[in-house]
C-alpha positions as CSV (number, residue, x, y, z in Angstrom):
1,X,157.6,49.3,51.1
2,X,155.0,48.6,53.7
3,X,152.2,46.3,52.7
4,X,149.0,46.6,54.7
5,X,145.5,47.6,54.7
6,X,144.5,51.1,54.9
7,X,141.8,51.5,57.6
8,X,139.1,54.0,57.2
9,X,138.6,56.3,60.1
10,X,135.7,55.2,62.3
11,X,132.8,57.6,62.9
12,X,132.4,58.9,66.4
13,X,129.3,57.8,68.3
14,X,126.6,60.4,68.4
15,X,126.5,62.4,71.6
16,X,124.1,61.3,74.4
17,X,121.1,63.5,75.3
18,X,122.8,64.5,78.6
19,X,125.9,65.7,76.7
20,X,123.7,67.7,74.2
21,X,121.8,69.3,77.1
22,X,125.1,70.1,78.9
23,X,126.4,71.7,75.7
24,X,123.2,73.7,75.3
25,X,123.3,75.0,78.8
26,X,126.9,76.1,78.4
27,X,126.3,77.7,75.0
28,X,126.5,81.5,74.6
29,X,123.4,83.3,73.1
30,X,125.3,84.0,69.9
31,X,126.3,80.3,69.5
32,X,125.4,78.8,66.1
33,X,123.0,76.3,67.8
34,X,120.7,79.3,68.5
35,X,121.4,81.2,65.3
36,X,121.3,78.3,63.0
37,X,118.6,78.4,60.3
38,X,115.8,76.2,61.7
39,X,114.4,75.4,58.2
40,X,117.6,73.6,57.4
41,X,117.3,71.3,60.4
42,X,113.7,70.6,59.5
43,X,114.8,69.6,56.0
44,X,117.4,67.3,57.5
45,X,114.9,65.7,59.8
46,X,112.4,65.3,56.9
47,X,115.0,63.3,54.9
48,X,115.1,60.5,57.5
49,X,112.8,61.1,60.5
50,X,113.4,57.6,61.9
51,X,117.1,57.8,62.3
52,X,118.5,57.8,65.9
53,X,120.2,61.2,65.4
54,X,117.1,62.9,64.2
55,X,115.1,61.4,67.1
56,X,117.7,62.7,69.5
57,X,117.5,66.1,67.9
58,X,113.7,66.2,68.0
59,X,113.8,65.2,71.7
60,X,116.3,68.0,72.5
61,X,114.2,70.6,70.6
62,X,111.2,69.4,72.5
63,X,113.1,69.4,75.8
64,X,114.3,73.0,75.2
65,X,110.8,74.3,74.4
66,X,109.3,72.6,77.4
67,X,112.1,74.0,79.6
68,X,111.2,77.5,78.4
69,X,107.5,76.9,79.0
70,X,108.4,75.7,82.6
71,X,110.4,78.9,83.3
72,X,107.4,81.0,82.1
73,X,105.1,78.9,84.3
74,X,107.5,79.2,87.2
75,X,107.3,83.0,86.9
76,X,103.5,82.9,86.9
77,X,103.4,80.7,89.9
78,X,105.8,82.9,91.8
79,X,103.8,86.1,91.0
80,X,100.6,84.2,91.9
81,X,102.1,83.1,95.2
82,X,103.1,86.7,96.0
83,X,99.6,87.9,95.2
84,X,98.2,85.1,97.4
85,X,100.5,86.1,100.3
86,X,99.6,89.8,100.1
87,X,95.8,88.9,99.9
88,X,96.2,86.7,103.0
89,X,97.9,89.6,104.9
90,X,95.1,92.0,103.7
91,X,92.5,89.4,104.9
92,X,94.1,89.1,108.3
93,X,94.1,92.9,108.6
94,X,90.4,93.1,107.7
95,X,89.6,90.3,110.1
96,X,91.3,92.1,113.0
97,X,89.4,95.3,112.1
98,X,86.1,93.4,112.1
99,X,87.0,91.8,115.4
100,X,87.8,95.2,116.9
101,X,84.4,96.5,115.6
102,X,82.6,93.5,117.0
103,X,84.3,94.1,120.4
104,X,83.2,97.7,120.3
105,X,79.6,96.7,119.5
106,X,79.7,94.1,122.4
107,X,80.9,96.8,124.8
108,X,78.2,99.2,123.7
109,X,75.6,96.5,124.1
110,X,76.8,95.6,127.5
111,X,76.5,99.3,128.5
112,X,72.9,99.3,127.3
113,X,72.0,96.1,129.2
114,X,70.4,98.1,131.9
115,X,67.9,100.6,130.8
116,X,66.1,102.9,133.1
117,X,62.4,103.3,132.6
118,X,60.6,106.0,134.6
119,X,57.4,104.6,136.3
120,X,56.8,107.6,138.5
121,X,58.3,111.0,138.5
122,X,59.8,110.3,141.9
123,X,61.1,106.8,141.3
124,X,62.8,104.9,138.5
125,X,62.8,101.1,137.9
126,X,65.8,99.3,136.4
127,X,64.9,96.6,133.9
128,X,67.4,94.4,132.2
129,X,67.2,93.5,128.6
130,X,66.4,89.9,129.5
131,X,63.4,90.9,131.6
132,X,62.1,93.1,128.7
133,X,62.5,90.1,126.4
134,X,60.5,87.9,128.8
135,X,57.8,90.6,129.0
136,X,57.6,90.8,125.2
137,X,57.2,87.0,125.0
138,X,54.5,87.1,127.5
139,X,52.7,89.8,125.6
140,X,52.8,87.6,122.5
141,X,51.1,84.6,124.2
């Protein structure tokens, strides 16, 4: 007969947060971690909220919810960025149209720089816009 002590099995150490996160990311959608009744887990946490395991669990739940929120915000940022890029392209297009219109207006103004004014029926005098402006200033004084 063998005399000796019977040793009790030792409990394994709780998993680290990194290990839990790794397991969650590799879990299938029908995994029990996602289908588990959440009221049961809340009851377990309520029993001893200060235990290390419950703190880890609460941290993981918080992490997963924040990760989902980040993914939603990432989608919003991406769609907002796409809207911003398209708005910039539209603004550039409108800017080029306005520049073209401004160029056309300048060309039309340059063509009207010289205006012919009849002084006699037999002769015409060419007056520039600048001379007309000077004349109008003199009239005001």
